C-alpha positions in Angstrom: 0.0 0.0 0.0 1.5 3.4 -1.0 0.5 6.9 -0.2 2.7 9.7 -1.7 6.3 8.7 -0.9 5.5 6.2 1.9 4.5 2.6 1.6 3.3 -0.1 4.0 4.4 -3.7 3.6 1.3 -5.6 4.6 2.4 -9.3 4.2 5.4 -11.2 2.9 5.2 -15.0 3.2 7.1 -18.0 2.1 5.8 -21.5 2.6 7.6 -23.2 5.5 9.1 -25.9 3.2 10.5 -23.3 0.9 12.1 -21.1 3.6 15.9 -20.5 3.7 16.3 -20.8 0.0 16.6 -17.1 -0.9 12.9 -16.7 -1.9 12.2 -14.1 0.8 15.2 -12.1 -0.3 14.1 -12.1 -3.9 10.5 -11.1 -2.9 11.9 -8.2 -0.7 14.2 -7.1 -3.5 11.4 -7.0 -6.0 9.1 -5.2 -3.5 11.7 -2.6 -2.8 12.4 -2.1 -6.5 8.7 -1.8 -7.4 8.2 0.7 -4.6 11.1 2.8 -5.8 9.8 2.8 -9.3 6.5 4.2 -8.0 8.3 7.0 -6.1 8.2 5.4 -2.6 11.2 6.5 -0.5 10.1 5.1 2.9 8.7 1.6 3.6 7.2 0.6 6.9 6.2 -2.8 8.3 5.2 -4.6 11.5 6.8 -7.9 12.3 6.1 -10.3 15.2 8.8 -9.8 17.8 9.1 -13.6 18.2 9.9 -14.1 14.5 13.7 -14.0 14.2 13.8 -15.3 10.7 11.6 -12.5 9.4 13.4 -9.9 11.4 16.7 -11.1 9.9 15.3 -10.9 6.4 14.0 -7.4 6.9 17.3 -6.2 8.5 19.2 -7.7 5.6 16.9 -5.8 3.2 17.8 -2.5 4.9 15.0 -2.1 7.4 15.7 -0.8 10.9 13.5 -1.0 14.0 11.8 2.3 14.8 9.4 1.3 17.5 7.3 -1.4 19.2 3.5 -1.9 19.1 2.7 -3.6 22.5 0.4 -6.6 22.2 -0.2 -6.0 18.5 -0.8 -9.7 17.9 -3.4 -10.0 20.6 -4.3 -13.6 19.8 -0.6 -14.6 20.4 0.0 -12.1 23.2 3.0 -10.8 21.3 4.4 -7.4 20.4 5.2 -6.2 16.9 8.4 -4.4 16.0 7.8 -1.4 13.7 10.5 -1.3 11.0 11.3 1.3 8.4 13.5 1.4 5.3 14.5 4.7 3.7 16.0 5.0 0.2 
């Protein structure tokens, strides 16, 4: 979702059996490239604090943590890390 020069990454998912094969990196690279082509200079996302694989992927893609949303995933009783990437 993009508004002006900011975008929100709503969902990125790779099937469990296909993880750790570079697919997530390829998806993020394409997402970032497409956003840039559309004039988006800042991307935001929320990621479950207990998902180290996803956090690693996002950091590798240039995202940094900018905040925490307490109990964002109510059904899991888990916080979300707010992350941003600026180009």
